[in-house]
N, C-alpha and C positions, 0 to 999 in steps of 0.2 A: 317654862316661863311663859308668860304672853307678852308679846311687844307691840309697840305702838309707834308711828312716827307720820310725819307730813307725807301726803300725797297718796296715789292709787296702787292697786297691785292686781297682777291678773297674770294667768298662765294655765297650762296644760299638763296633766299626767302624761306622761312617755310609757312609763313601766311600773308595777308595783299598785297597792293601794295604799292611799294618803289620807289620812284623816286631817281634815282642816277646822279648826276652831276660829270663829269670829263671832266676838262678844259672845251672847249665850246660844248661838246656833252652833251645831257639828254636823258635818258631812265625809262621808268617807268616798272618795273619789277613784274611779280607775283607770287605765289607759284611755285615752280619747277624750276623756271628762275635762272640763273647764272650770275655773273660777274666776271672780273679780270682785274687789272689795275698796273700800275706802282705809286707807292705812291708819287712819287715826283711831280707829276702832282695835281692841287689843285683840291679838291674834297669834295663833302659833300654827305649825304642821308636824305631823308625825307619821312615821313609817308603821302601817298597821298591818302589813302582810309578811310573809314568809320570803321575800326577795327584795333585793335591792330597789328604793323607790325612785325613781327619775323623774324630774319636773322641769319644765321649761318655763321660767318665769321674767317677768319686768316690772317693775315700779318707775314711778313719775311722782316726784322729780328723781332723779339717781342717786338715792343716798346712801347705797351699799355696794 
């Protein structure tokens, strides 16, 4: 399921491989790679690797 809410999100992948979908754009990020987007756009995160994925993220306003 895709999420959308007010605010902005940014973060960095610490471990694993994470598929991030924002609107119709899909990217796979690995350790050390970062993302940023407007949270009003439909979005989702998915672990696409064989190990646990770890993300450090922040959003504003803090709705979660």
